C-alpha positions as CSV (number, residue, x, y, z in Angstrom):
1,X,0.1,0.0,0.0
2,X,1.4,3.5,-0.9
3,X,2.2,5.5,2.1
4,X,3.6,9.1,2.1
5,X,7.3,9.1,3.2
6,X,6.9,12.6,4.8
7,X,4.1,14.9,5.9
8,X,2.9,17.6,3.5
9,X,3.1,20.8,4.8
10,X,-0.2,23.0,5.2
11,X,1.3,25.5,2.7
12,X,2.2,23.0,0.1
13,X,-1.4,21.3,0.5
14,X,-3.3,24.6,0.3
15,X,-1.5,25.8,-2.6
16,X,-2.3,22.6,-4.5
17,X,-6.2,22.8,-3.7
18,X,-6.2,26.6,-4.6
19,X,-5.2,26.1,-8.1
20,X,-8.3,23.9,-8.7
21,X,-10.9,26.4,-7.5
22,X,-9.2,29.5,-9.3
23,X,-11.6,31.8,-11.2
24,X,-11.3,33.0,-14.6
25,X,-11.9,36.6,-15.8
26,X,-15.0,36.7,-18.0
27,X,-14.3,36.7,-22.0
28,X,-15.1,40.2,-23.3
29,X,-15.7,41.3,-26.9
30,X,-15.7,44.6,-28.4
31,X,-19.4,46.0,-29.5
32,X,-19.5,46.1,-33.4
33,X,-21.5,49.3,-33.1
34,X,-19.8,51.7,-30.7
35,X,-16.6,49.6,-29.7
36,X,-17.3,49.3,-25.6
37,X,-16.3,45.8,-24.3
38,X,-19.4,43.6,-23.7
39,X,-19.8,40.1,-22.3
40,X,-20.5,37.6,-25.0
41,X,-24.1,37.0,-26.1
42,X,-25.5,40.1,-23.9
43,X,-27.2,43.4,-25.2
44,X,-24.6,46.2,-25.1
45,X,-25.1,48.4,-22.2
46,X,-23.7,51.5,-24.0
47,X,-25.5,51.8,-27.0
48,X,-28.3,48.8,-26.7
49,X,-27.4,46.8,-29.9
50,X,-27.1,43.2,-30.1
51,X,-25.8,41.1,-33.1
52,X,-26.1,44.4,-35.2
53,X,-29.5,45.3,-34.3
54,X,-30.8,47.8,-31.9
55,X,-32.4,46.0,-29.1
56,X,-33.0,48.8,-26.5
57,X,-33.6,52.4,-27.7
58,X,-31.2,54.6,-25.5
59,X,-33.4,57.8,-26.1
60,X,-36.3,55.9,-24.4
61,X,-34.2,54.9,-21.3
62,X,-33.1,58.5,-20.6
63,X,-36.6,59.8,-20.0
């Protein structure tokens, strides 16, 4: 039966565990209309366009 030869320190153990739960930054892309960075598959908050079409009118939202 495999038995560890030496005790694994708390620091080494925690560093090994930390790499598995590391979060990645969300992928951002530029809006084709205004050039702002937008999350993929979301409406642009700056101009209201999605997939080349205006989905939300920013003139109405300002009222």
